[in-house]
Structures are given as structure tokens and as C-alpha cells.
All heavy atoms as TSV, in Angstrom:
chain	resi	resn	atom	element	x	y	z
A	1	MET	N	N	-35.667	57.229	0.023
A	1	MET	CA	C	-35.455	57.729	-1.270
A	1	MET	C	C	-33.888	57.669	-1.469
A	1	MET	O	O	-33.056	58.123	-0.612
A	1	MET	CB	C	-35.895	59.175	-1.344
A	1	MET	CG	C	-35.830	59.767	-2.798
A	1	MET	SD	S	-36.597	61.401	-2.885
A	1	MET	CE	C	-37.957	60.847	-3.946
A	2	ILE	N	N	-33.493	57.308	-2.696
A	2	ILE	CA	C	-32.046	57.154	-2.899
A	2	ILE	C	C	-31.696	58.300	-3.905
A	2	ILE	O	O	-32.426	58.552	-4.924
A	2	ILE	CB	C	-31.753	55.759	-3.587
A	2	ILE	CG1	C	-32.158	54.757	-2.551
A	2	ILE	CG2	C	-30.419	55.644	-4.027
A	2	ILE	CD1	C	-32.039	53.286	-3.087
A	3	PRO	N	N	-30.598	58.958	-3.751
A	3	PRO	CA	C	-30.097	59.928	-4.690
A	3	PRO	C	C	-29.807	59.325	-6.061
A	3	PRO	O	O	-29.386	58.162	-6.110
A	3	PRO	CB	C	-28.911	60.619	-4.042
A	3	PRO	CG	C	-28.553	59.723	-2.849
A	3	PRO	CD	C	-29.714	58.885	-2.592
A	4	THR	N	N	-29.900	60.156	-7.044
A	4	THR	CA	C	-29.563	59.638	-8.466
A	4	THR	C	C	-28.007	59.633	-8.582
A	4	THR	O	O	-27.371	60.114	-7.811
A	4	THR	CB	C	-30.174	60.523	-9.485
A	4	THR	OG1	O	-29.533	61.915	-9.409
A	4	THR	CG2	C	-31.630	60.653	-9.459
A	5	LEU	N	N	-27.579	58.925	-9.639
A	5	LEU	CA	C	-26.161	58.836	-9.908
A	5	LEU	C	C	-25.554	60.210	-10.182
A	5	LEU	O	O	-24.483	60.499	-9.669
A	5	LEU	CB	C	-25.911	57.918	-11.093
A	5	LEU	CG	C	-24.501	57.779	-11.564
A	5	LEU	CD1	C	-23.575	57.185	-10.407
A	5	LEU	CD2	C	-24.339	56.914	-12.761
A	6	GLU	N	N	-26.343	61.001	-10.886
A	6	GLU	CA	C	-25.877	62.449	-11.097
A	6	GLU	C	C	-25.715	63.234	-9.770
A	6	GLU	O	O	-24.814	64.039	-9.535
A	6	GLU	CB	C	-26.816	63.146	-12.034
A	6	GLU	CG	C	-26.878	62.630	-13.485
A	6	GLU	CD	C	-27.604	61.385	-13.658
A	6	GLU	OE1	O	-28.458	60.983	-12.649
A	6	GLU	OE2	O	-27.714	60.783	-14.736
A	7	GLN	N	N	-26.682	62.989	-8.908
A	7	GLN	CA	C	-26.625	63.763	-7.531
A	7	GLN	C	C	-25.359	63.290	-6.823
A	7	GLN	O	O	-24.687	63.996	-6.185
A	7	GLN	CB	C	-27.957	63.555	-6.804
A	7	GLN	CG	C	-29.016	64.328	-7.228
A	7	GLN	CD	C	-30.260	63.985	-6.517
A	7	GLN	OE1	O	-30.532	62.750	-6.267
A	7	GLN	NE2	N	-31.000	65.055	-6.095
A	8	LYS	N	N	-25.186	61.942	-6.765
A	8	LYS	CA	C	-24.007	61.407	-6.021
A	8	LYS	C	C	-22.677	61.952	-6.581
A	8	LYS	O	O	-21.821	62.327	-5.896
A	8	LYS	CB	C	-24.009	59.917	-6.161
A	8	LYS	CG	C	-25.053	59.258	-5.343
A	8	LYS	CD	C	-24.997	57.778	-5.454
A	8	LYS	CE	C	-26.260	57.101	-5.527
A	8	LYS	NZ	N	-26.017	55.571	-5.881
A	9	THR	N	N	-22.571	62.006	-7.917
A	9	THR	CA	C	-21.382	62.537	-8.651
A	9	THR	C	C	-21.176	63.918	-8.177
A	9	THR	O	O	-20.106	64.487	-7.848
A	9	THR	CB	C	-21.393	62.278	-10.062
A	9	THR	OG1	O	-21.549	60.909	-10.259
A	9	THR	CG2	C	-20.112	62.798	-10.735
A	10	GLN	N	N	-22.157	64.770	-8.371
A	10	GLN	CA	C	-22.181	66.230	-8.172
A	10	GLN	C	C	-21.903	66.409	-6.622
A	10	GLN	O	O	-21.038	67.375	-6.280
A	10	GLN	CB	C	-23.416	66.900	-8.539
A	10	GLN	CG	C	-23.290	68.369	-8.664
A	10	GLN	CD	C	-22.198	68.725	-9.713
A	10	GLN	OE1	O	-21.112	69.171	-9.329
A	10	GLN	NE2	N	-22.644	68.700	-11.002
A	11	CYS	N	N	-22.463	65.633	-5.766
A	11	CYS	CA	C	-22.261	65.880	-4.340
A	11	CYS	C	C	-20.770	65.539	-4.038
A	11	CYS	O	O	-20.125	66.381	-3.205
A	11	CYS	CB	C	-23.024	64.884	-3.659
A	11	CYS	SG	S	-23.063	65.066	-1.816
A	12	TYR	N	N	-20.247	64.527	-4.573
A	12	TYR	CA	C	-18.807	64.264	-4.402
A	12	TYR	C	C	-17.933	65.451	-4.776
A	12	TYR	O	O	-17.092	65.846	-4.099
A	12	TYR	CB	C	-18.342	62.973	-5.067
A	12	TYR	CG	C	-16.911	62.701	-4.963
A	12	TYR	CD1	C	-16.455	62.045	-3.826
A	12	TYR	CD2	C	-16.007	62.979	-5.980
A	12	TYR	CE1	C	-15.064	61.839	-3.770
A	12	TYR	CE2	C	-14.710	62.702	-5.895
A	12	TYR	CZ	C	-14.289	62.154	-4.771
A	12	TYR	OH	O	-12.924	61.777	-4.606
A	13	VAL	N	N	-18.204	65.969	-6.026
A	13	VAL	CA	C	-17.308	67.060	-6.577
A	13	VAL	C	C	-17.471	68.274	-5.665
A	13	VAL	O	O	-16.531	68.828	-5.324
A	13	VAL	CB	C	-17.750	67.329	-8.053
A	13	VAL	CG1	C	-17.187	68.598	-8.470
A	13	VAL	CG2	C	-17.450	66.141	-8.981
A	14	LEU	N	N	-18.679	68.627	-5.293
A	14	LEU	CA	C	-18.861	69.788	-4.492
A	14	LEU	C	C	-18.194	69.593	-3.145
A	14	LEU	O	O	-17.641	70.634	-2.611
A	14	LEU	CB	C	-20.442	70.161	-4.364
A	14	LEU	CG	C	-21.017	70.625	-5.684
A	14	LEU	CD1	C	-22.508	70.704	-5.528
A	14	LEU	CD2	C	-20.442	71.904	-6.135
A	15	CYS	N	N	-18.336	68.472	-2.500
A	15	CYS	CA	C	-17.728	68.305	-1.289
A	15	CYS	C	C	-16.268	68.343	-1.321
A	15	CYS	O	O	-15.589	68.964	-0.376
A	15	CYS	CB	C	-18.150	66.886	-0.606
A	15	CYS	SG	S	-19.877	66.836	-0.124
A	16	CYS	N	N	-15.610	67.919	-2.419
A	16	CYS	CA	C	-14.156	68.056	-2.605
A	16	CYS	C	C	-13.837	69.494	-2.714
A	16	CYS	O	O	-12.809	69.992	-2.119
A	16	CYS	CB	C	-13.762	67.249	-3.845
A	16	CYS	SG	S	-13.790	65.525	-3.629
A	17	TRP	N	N	-14.596	70.275	-3.490
A	17	TRP	CA	C	-14.319	71.755	-3.545
A	17	TRP	C	C	-14.344	72.394	-2.206
A	17	TRP	O	O	-13.471	73.182	-1.862
A	17	TRP	CB	C	-15.380	72.442	-4.554
A	17	TRP	CG	C	-15.137	72.069	-5.932
A	17	TRP	CD1	C	-14.159	71.379	-6.588
A	17	TRP	CD2	C	-16.041	72.666	-6.953
A	17	TRP	NE1	N	-14.416	71.341	-7.898
A	17	TRP	CE2	C	-15.524	72.018	-8.268
A	17	TRP	CE3	C	-17.077	73.253	-6.987
A	17	TRP	CZ2	C	-15.998	72.374	-9.371
A	17	TRP	CZ3	C	-17.784	73.589	-8.206
A	17	TRP	CH2	C	-17.209	73.112	-9.503
A	18	PHE	N	N	-15.507	72.110	-1.417
A	18	PHE	CA	C	-15.632	72.768	-0.097
A	18	PHE	C	C	-14.412	72.349	0.803
A	18	PHE	O	O	-13.866	73.272	1.459
A	18	PHE	CB	C	-16.937	72.410	0.566
A	18	PHE	CG	C	-18.006	73.147	0.017
A	18	PHE	CD1	C	-19.154	72.568	-0.355
A	18	PHE	CD2	C	-17.989	74.624	0.118
A	18	PHE	CE1	C	-20.265	73.316	-0.856
A	18	PHE	CE2	C	-19.161	75.301	-0.382
A	18	PHE	CZ	C	-20.209	74.615	-0.801
A	19	THR	N	N	-14.035	71.140	0.818
A	19	THR	CA	C	-12.970	70.747	1.667
A	19	THR	C	C	-11.570	71.343	1.243
A	19	THR	O	O	-10.672	71.409	2.035
A	19	THR	CB	C	-12.865	69.218	1.875
A	19	THR	OG1	O	-12.802	68.632	0.599
A	19	THR	CG2	C	-14.069	68.666	2.474
A	20	LYS	N	N	-11.455	71.529	-0.149
A	20	LYS	CA	C	-10.288	72.200	-0.598
A	20	LYS	C	C	-10.153	73.574	-0.068
A	20	LYS	O	O	-9.074	74.111	0.098
A	20	LYS	CB	C	-10.347	72.163	-2.091
A	20	LYS	CG	C	-9.053	72.158	-2.886
A	20	LYS	CD	C	-9.254	71.986	-4.316
A	20	LYS	CE	C	-7.967	71.789	-4.994
A	20	LYS	NZ	N	-8.167	71.546	-6.444
A	21	LEU	N	N	-11.350	74.200	0.256
A	21	LEU	CA	C	-11.273	75.561	0.809
A	21	LEU	C	C	-11.361	75.413	2.404
A	21	LEU	O	O	-11.623	76.463	3.017
A	21	LEU	CB	C	-12.619	76.248	0.372
A	21	LEU	CG	C	-12.643	76.548	-1.156
A	21	LEU	CD1	C	-14.021	77.005	-1.513
A	21	LEU	CD2	C	-11.540	77.493	-1.585
A	22	TYR	N	N	-11.113	74.278	2.947
A	22	TYR	CA	C	-11.021	74.062	4.370
A	22	TYR	C	C	-12.309	74.351	4.998
A	22	TYR	O	O	-12.404	74.764	6.187
A	22	TYR	CB	C	-9.870	74.851	4.966
A	22	TYR	CG	C	-8.476	74.484	4.463
A	22	TYR	CD1	C	-7.854	75.240	3.555
A	22	TYR	CD2	C	-8.037	73.241	4.881
A	22	TYR	CE1	C	-6.678	74.924	2.988
A	22	TYR	CE2	C	-6.761	72.861	4.259
A	22	TYR	CZ	C	-6.037	73.739	3.469
A	22	TYR	OH	O	-4.844	73.312	2.875
A	23	LEU	N	N	-13.468	74.119	4.297
A	23	LEU	CA	C	-14.809	74.251	4.941
A	23	LEU	C	C	-15.251	72.877	5.268
A	23	LEU	O	O	-15.203	71.984	4.485
A	23	LEU	CB	C	-15.718	74.929	3.949
A	23	LEU	CG	C	-15.495	76.334	3.642
A	23	LEU	CD1	C	-16.411	76.775	2.479
A	23	LEU	CD2	C	-15.779	77.175	4.871
A	24	PRO	N	N	-15.723	72.803	6.597
A	24	PRO	CA	C	-16.282	71.348	6.909
A	24	PRO	C	C	-17.606	71.224	6.326
A	24	PRO	O	O	-18.466	72.098	6.135
A	24	PRO	CB	C	-16.398	71.549	8.409
A	24	PRO	CG	C	-16.551	73.000	8.698
A	24	PRO	CD	C	-15.777	73.672	7.669
A	25	ILE	N	N	-18.015	69.972	5.991
A	25	ILE	CA	C	-19.261	69.552	5.526
A	25	ILE	C	C	-20.092	69.175	6.752
A	25	ILE	O	O	-19.849	68.188	7.427
A	25	ILE	CB	C	-19.223	68.345	4.553
A	25	ILE	CG1	C	-18.153	68.572	3.533
A	25	ILE	CG2	C	-20.563	67.999	3.991
A	25	ILE	CD1	C	-18.474	69.802	2.562
A	26	ASN	N	N	-21.003	70.034	7.044
A	26	ASN	CA	C	-21.730	69.806	8.295
A	26	ASN	C	C	-22.969	68.901	8.110
A	26	ASN	O	O	-23.320	68.110	8.943
A	26	ASN	CB	C	-22.230	71.097	8.916
A	26	ASN	CG	C	-21.040	71.915	9.390
A	26	ASN	OD1	O	-20.069	71.362	10.017
A	26	ASN	ND2	N	-21.033	73.235	9.246
A	27	ILE	N	N	-23.756	69.103	6.983
A	27	ILE	CA	C	-24.861	68.317	6.743
A	27	ILE	C	C	-25.007	67.981	5.297
A	27	ILE	O	O	-24.788	68.822	4.426
A	27	ILE	CB	C	-26.231	69.099	7.233
A	27	ILE	CG1	C	-26.172	69.348	8.629
A	27	ILE	CG2	C	-27.498	68.216	6.824
A	27	ILE	CD1	C	-27.336	70.137	9.189
A	28	VAL	N	N	-25.317	66.695	5.057
A	28	VAL	CA	C	-25.706	66.240	3.684
A	28	VAL	C	C	-27.097	65.638	3.870
A	28	VAL	O	O	-27.224	64.604	4.607
A	28	VAL	CB	C	-24.721	65.309	2.958
A	28	VAL	CG1	C	-25.286	64.946	1.571
A	28	VAL	CG2	C	-23.386	66.055	2.833
A	29	ARG	N	N	-28.115	66.149	3.127
A	29	ARG	CA	C	-29.382	65.563	3.417
A	29	ARG	C	C	-30.211	65.681	2.237
A	29	ARG	O	O	-30.095	66.520	1.368
A	29	ARG	CB	C	-30.121	66.498	4.566
A	29	ARG	CG	C	-31.439	66.050	4.873
A	29	ARG	CD	C	-31.651	66.137	6.385
A	29	ARG	NE	N	-32.916	65.737	6.737
A	29	ARG	CZ	C	-33.307	64.637	7.390
A	29	ARG	NH1	N	-32.295	63.943	7.782
A	29	ARG	NH2	N	-34.468	64.204	7.660
A	30	MET	N	N	-31.191	64.759	2.077
A	30	MET	CA	C	-32.091	64.710	0.863
A	30	MET	C	C	-33.479	65.088	1.371
A	30	MET	O	O	-34.017	64.665	2.359
A	30	MET	CB	C	-32.087	63.295	0.439
A	30	MET	CG	C	-32.956	63.127	-0.847
A	30	MET	SD	S	-32.636	61.486	-1.572
A	30	MET	CE	C	-32.675	61.998	-3.257
A	31	ASP	N	N	-34.048	65.998	0.536
A	31	ASP	CA	C	-35.552	66.488	0.795
A	31	ASP	C	C	-36.340	65.341	0.209
A	31	ASP	O	O	-36.432	65.162	-0.947
A	31	ASP	CB	C	-35.719	67.761	0.111
A	31	ASP	CG	C	-37.012	68.385	0.497
A	31	ASP	OD1	O	-37.956	67.597	0.819
A	31	ASP	OD2	O	-37.200	69.550	0.337
A	32	GLU	N	N	-37.133	64.702	0.990
A	32	GLU	CA	C	-37.920	63.466	0.556
A	32	GLU	C	C	-39.046	64.068	-0.320
A	32	GLU	O	O	-39.578	63.326	-1.095
A	32	GLU	CB	C	-38.622	62.868	1.879
A	32	GLU	CG	C	-37.521	62.229	2.841
A	32	GLU	CD	C	-36.906	61.010	2.195
A	32	GLU	OE1	O	-37.541	60.382	1.311
A	32	GLU	OE2	O	-35.736	60.715	2.542
A	33	ARG	N	N	-39.508	65.321	-0.187
A	33	ARG	CA	C	-40.594	65.794	-1.019
A	33	ARG	C	C	-40.133	66.141	-2.414
A	33	ARG	O	O	-40.858	65.823	-3.312
A	33	ARG	CB	C	-41.114	67.163	-0.387
A	33	ARG	CG	C	-41.754	66.902	0.975
A	33	ARG	CD	C	-42.117	68.209	1.652
A	33	ARG	NE	N	-40.872	68.905	1.883
A	33	ARG	CZ	C	-40.763	70.223	1.723
A	33	ARG	NH1	N	-41.805	70.995	1.672
A	33	ARG	NH2	N	-39.531	70.859	1.970
A	34	THR	N	N	-38.987	66.755	-2.628
A	34	THR	CA	C	-38.445	67.158	-3.897
A	34	THR	C	C	-37.502	66.282	-4.537
A	34	THR	O	O	-37.328	66.276	-5.713
A	34	THR	CB	C	-37.938	68.566	-3.802
A	34	THR	OG1	O	-36.812	68.532	-2.991
A	34	THR	CG2	C	-38.945	69.562	-3.261
A	35	GLY	N	N	-36.844	65.513	-3.696
A	35	GLY	CA	C	-35.707	64.581	-4.177
A	35	GLY	C	C	-34.419	65.279	-4.396
A	35	GLY	O	O	-33.531	64.766	-4.911
A	36	ASN	N	N	-34.366	66.489	-3.838
A	36	ASN	CA	C	-33.109	67.406	-4.017
A	36	ASN	C	C	-32.213	67.091	-2.798
A	36	ASN	O	O	-32.651	66.749	-1.656
A	36	ASN	CB	C	-33.416	68.891	-4.054
A	36	ASN	CG	C	-34.195	69.282	-5.263
A	36	ASN	OD1	O	-34.193	68.578	-6.249
A	36	ASN	ND2	N	-34.933	70.356	-5.108
A	37	VAL	N	N	-30.912	67.115	-2.985
A	37	VAL	CA	C	-29.885	66.935	-1.950
A	37	VAL	C	C	-29.418	68.265	-1.608
A	37	VAL	O	O	-29.100	69.138	-2.380
A	37	VAL	CB	C	-28.762	66.082	-2.505
A	37	VAL	CG1	C	-27.599	65.972	-1.507
A	37	VAL	CG2	C	-29.278	64.676	-2.910
A	38	PHE	N	N	-29.326	68.460	-0.223
A	38	PHE	CA	C	-28.712	69.690	0.324
A	38	PHE	C	C	-27.470	69.471	1.042
A	38	PHE	O	O	-27.291	68.451	1.762
A	38	PHE	CB	C	-29.728	70.360	1.289
A	38	PHE	CG	C	-30.971	70.809	0.737
A	38	PHE	CD1	C	-32.061	70.147	0.486
A	38	PHE	CD2	C	-30.977	72.245	0.329
A	38	PHE	CE1	C	-33.185	70.553	-0.177
A	38	PHE	CE2	C	-32.203	72.655	-0.398
A	38	PHE	CZ	C	-33.180	71.889	-0.583
A	39	ILE	N	N	-26.495	70.377	0.830
A	39	ILE	CA	C	-25.204	70.374	1.523
A	39	ILE	C	C	-25.069	71.603	2.276
A	39	ILE	O	O	-25.219	72.658	1.760
A	39	ILE	CB	C	-24.028	70.206	0.465
A	39	ILE	CG1	C	-24.201	68.992	-0.445
A	39	ILE	CG2	C	-22.756	70.150	1.182
A	39	ILE	CD1	C	-23.204	68.932	-1.497
A	40	LEU	N	N	-24.731	71.576	3.578
A	40	LEU	CA	C	-24.450	72.680	4.426
A	40	LEU	C	C	-22.850	72.495	4.716
A	40	LEU	O	O	-22.459	71.640	5.339
A	40	LEU	CB	C	-25.177	72.632	5.648
A	40	LEU	CG	C	-24.768	73.767	6.749
A	40	LEU	CD1	C	-24.951	75.117	6.118
A	40	LEU	CD2	C	-25.533	73.657	8.058
A	41	ALA	N	N	-22.216	73.463	4.113
A	41	ALA	CA	C	-20.692	73.523	4.199
A	41	ALA	C	C	-20.297	74.802	5.025
A	41	ALA	O	O	-20.831	75.850	4.747
A	41	ALA	CB	C	-20.016	73.486	2.931
A	42	GLY	N	N	-19.505	74.709	6.052
A	42	GLY	CA	C	-19.241	75.818	6.978
A	42	GLY	C	C	-20.510	76.068	7.707
A	42	GLY	O	O	-21.245	75.234	8.045
A	43	GLU	N	N	-20.683	77.379	7.961
A	43	GLU	CA	C	-21.862	77.829	8.696
A	43	GLU	C	C	-22.911	78.314	7.880
A	43	GLU	O	O	-24.118	78.489	8.322
A	43	GLU	CB	C	-21.461	78.804	9.715
A	43	GLU	CG	C	-20.592	78.197	10.838
A	43	GLU	CD	C	-20.282	79.169	11.880
A	43	GLU	OE1	O	-20.798	80.307	11.985
A	43	GLU	OE2	O	-19.322	78.847	12.712
A	44	GLU	N	N	-22.636	78.735	6.645
A	44	GLU	CA	C	-23.627	79.426	5.866
A	44	GLU	C	C	-23.699	79.088	4.352
A	44	GLU	O	O	-24.446	79.778	3.676
A	44	GLU	CB	C	-23.529	80.959	5.932
A	44	GLU	CG	C	-22.160	81.471	5.557
A	44	GLU	CD	C	-21.903	82.845	5.915
A	44	GLU	OE1	O	-22.476	83.344	6.890
A	44	GLU	OE2	O	-21.160	83.490	5.171
A	45	ASN	N	N	-22.863	78.136	3.950
A	45	ASN	CA	C	-22.886	77.791	2.562
A	45	ASN	C	C	-23.873	76.624	2.252
A	45	ASN	O	O	-23.492	75.469	2.653
A	45	ASN	CB	C	-21.387	77.455	2.035
A	45	ASN	CG	C	-20.498	78.594	2.170
A	45	ASN	OD1	O	-20.633	79.631	1.534
A	45	ASN	ND2	N	-19.572	78.465	3.104
A	46	ILE	N	N	-24.910	76.926	1.533
A	46	ILE	CA	C	-25.824	75.884	1.268
A	46	ILE	C	C	-26.013	75.659	-0.170
A	46	ILE	O	O	-26.194	76.593	-1.032
A	46	ILE	CB	C	-27.313	76.338	1.851
A	46	ILE	CG1	C	-27.241	76.515	3.334
A	46	ILE	CG2	C	-28.285	75.149	1.501
A	46	ILE	CD1	C	-28.489	77.123	3.844
A	47	ILE	N	N	-25.960	74.371	-0.606
A	47	ILE	CA	C	-25.975	74.019	-2.058
A	47	ILE	C	C	-27.179	73.041	-2.130
A	47	ILE	O	O	-27.341	72.209	-1.388
A	47	ILE	CB	C	-24.769	73.320	-2.496
A	47	ILE	CG1	C	-23.547	74.337	-2.487
A	47	ILE	CG2	C	-24.865	72.724	-3.857
A	47	ILE	CD1	C	-23.429	75.206	-3.423
A	48	GLU	N	N	-27.929	73.265	-3.209
A	48	GLU	CA	C	-29.077	72.344	-3.486
A	48	GLU	C	C	-28.761	71.703	-4.821
A	48	GLU	O	O	-28.365	72.326	-5.843
A	48	GLU	CB	C	-30.329	73.137	-3.698
A	48	GLU	CG	C	-31.587	72.350	-4.052
A	48	GLU	CD	C	-32.830	73.223	-4.085
A	48	GLU	OE1	O	-32.669	74.398	-4.410
A	48	GLU	OE2	O	-33.868	72.600	-3.970
A	49	ILE	N	N	-28.734	70.329	-4.878
A	49	ILE	CA	C	-28.539	69.549	-6.070
A	49	ILE	C	C	-29.768	68.841	-6.507
A	49	ILE	O	O	-30.464	68.094	-5.758
A	49	ILE	CB	C	-27.478	68.392	-5.674
A	49	ILE	CG1	C	-26.141	69.035	-5.188
A	49	ILE	CG2	C	-27.117	67.700	-6.995
A	49	ILE	CD1	C	-25.112	68.019	-4.623
A	50	TYR	N	N	-30.135	69.062	-7.772
A	50	TYR	CA	C	-31.396	68.549	-8.292
A	50	TYR	C	C	-31.151	67.124	-8.815
A	50	TYR	O	O	-29.899	66.707	-9.030
A	50	TYR	CB	C	-31.775	69.503	-9.503
A	50	TYR	CG	C	-32.114	70.851	-9.017
A	50	TYR	CD1	C	-31.169	71.880	-9.438
A	50	TYR	CD2	C	-33.138	71.183	-8.246
A	50	TYR	CE1	C	-31.446	73.202	-9.041
A	50	TYR	CE2	C	-33.446	72.508	-7.829
A	50	TYR	CZ	C	-32.612	73.485	-8.221
A	50	TYR	OH	O	-32.725	74.759	-7.807
A	51	PRO	N	N	-32.205	66.335	-9.021
A	51	PRO	CA	C	-31.964	64.930	-9.549
A	51	PRO	C	C	-31.244	64.840	-10.736
A	51	PRO	O	O	-30.621	63.792	-10.983
A	51	PRO	CB	C	-33.458	64.445	-9.644
A	51	PRO	CG	C	-34.246	65.226	-8.664
A	51	PRO	CD	C	-33.628	66.592	-8.704
A	52	ASN	N	N	-31.126	65.826	-11.636
A	52	ASN	CA	C	-30.396	65.676	-12.815
A	52	ASN	C	C	-28.935	66.110	-12.679
A	52	ASN	O	O	-28.171	66.136	-13.687
A	52	ASN	CB	C	-31.070	66.648	-13.967
A	52	ASN	CG	C	-31.101	68.115	-13.647
A	52	ASN	OD1	O	-30.499	68.547	-12.684
A	52	ASN	ND2	N	-31.654	68.869	-14.460
A	53	GLY	N	N	-28.558	66.477	-11.498
A	53	GLY	CA	C	-27.086	66.745	-11.213
A	53	GLY	C	C	-26.764	68.172	-11.209
A	53	GLY	O	O	-25.753	68.573	-10.798
A	54	LYS	N	N	-27.798	69.083	-11.763
A	54	LYS	CA	C	-27.469	70.381	-11.741
A	54	LYS	C	C	-27.697	70.969	-10.300
A	54	LYS	O	O	-28.357	70.381	-9.473
A	54	LYS	CB	C	-28.377	71.229	-12.684
A	54	LYS	CG	C	-28.153	70.797	-14.079
A	54	LYS	CD	C	-28.974	71.703	-15.004
A	54	LYS	CE	C	-28.571	71.290	-16.421
A	54	LYS	NZ	N	-29.153	72.140	-17.389
A	55	TRP	N	N	-26.986	72.124	-9.964
A	55	TRP	CA	C	-27.068	72.610	-8.604
A	55	TRP	C	C	-27.066	74.142	-8.606
A	55	TRP	O	O	-26.882	74.791	-9.529
A	55	TRP	CB	C	-25.789	72.075	-7.837
A	55	TRP	CG	C	-24.488	72.496	-8.404
A	55	TRP	CD1	C	-23.788	71.926	-9.396
A	55	TRP	CD2	C	-23.697	73.653	-7.976
A	55	TRP	NE1	N	-22.680	72.647	-9.753
A	55	TRP	CE2	C	-22.522	73.716	-8.834
A	55	TRP	CE3	C	-23.904	74.684	-7.136
A	55	TRP	CZ2	C	-21.711	74.740	-8.791
A	55	TRP	CZ3	C	-22.925	75.728	-6.980
A	55	TRP	CH2	C	-21.842	75.678	-7.859
A	56	ARG	N	N	-27.426	74.624	-7.309
A	56	ARG	CA	C	-27.468	76.054	-7.239
A	56	ARG	C	C	-27.057	76.420	-5.775
A	56	ARG	O	O	-27.282	75.615	-4.866
A	56	ARG	CB	C	-28.836	76.707	-7.502
A	56	ARG	CG	C	-29.832	76.427	-6.487
A	56	ARG	CD	C	-31.141	77.122	-6.761
A	56	ARG	NE	N	-32.152	76.776	-5.836
A	56	ARG	CZ	C	-32.761	77.778	-5.137
A	56	ARG	NH1	N	-32.658	79.085	-5.386
A	56	ARG	NH2	N	-33.666	77.452	-4.141
A	57	TYR	N	N	-26.476	77.556	-5.760
A	57	TYR	CA	C	-25.933	77.985	-4.411
A	57	TYR	C	C	-27.179	78.825	-3.779
A	57	TYR	O	O	-27.601	79.751	-4.462
A	57	TYR	CB	C	-24.719	78.935	-4.576
A	57	TYR	CG	C	-24.141	79.534	-3.434
A	57	TYR	CD1	C	-23.261	78.716	-2.611
A	57	TYR	CD2	C	-24.383	80.776	-3.001
A	57	TYR	CE1	C	-22.745	79.157	-1.508
A	57	TYR	CE2	C	-23.820	81.322	-1.840
A	57	TYR	CZ	C	-22.974	80.520	-1.010
A	57	TYR	OH	O	-22.471	80.930	0.086
A	58	ILE	N	N	-27.506	78.410	-2.658
A	58	ILE	CA	C	-28.610	79.137	-1.987
A	58	ILE	C	C	-28.079	80.308	-1.105
A	58	ILE	O	O	-28.724	81.361	-0.976
A	58	ILE	CB	C	-29.499	78.112	-1.165
A	58	ILE	CG1	C	-30.079	77.125	-2.121
A	58	ILE	CG2	C	-30.490	78.887	-0.322
A	58	ILE	CD1	C	-30.780	75.955	-1.453
A	59	GLY	N	N	-27.052	80.007	-0.423
A	59	GLY	CA	C	-26.509	81.062	0.423
A	59	GLY	C	C	-25.600	80.612	1.575
A	59	GLY	O	O	-25.290	79.496	1.574
């Protein structure tokens, strides 16, 4: 499964924000069931990016 253009763009923007805060990007992974992209930054910051590019902070 390939991320959408909106997911790729949003992933790039969010990764830039996290690294601006000196947080390492530990995992970027796509959920094959839902098509959502997950980013784990630092030890506890999880972001979910939906196929339309919208995102939410999980924790």
C-alpha cells in the first residue's frame, strides 16, 4: 500500500515540526488495514495521518 500525496505532504510537515523540537522520528509506518500513517516521535508522541491528509495526536 502506498501513502497518498496528502499523507506524504503532511508526514513531511509533521516530521519537520518534530525535528525542530529536537525530537527524533523513531517510526513511520502505514497501517495496511486502514491506510493511515503513524509517526512515533520521541518516546511517546504518536500522530495518525488519514488518507485525506488530516491528522490527530494520539498521545
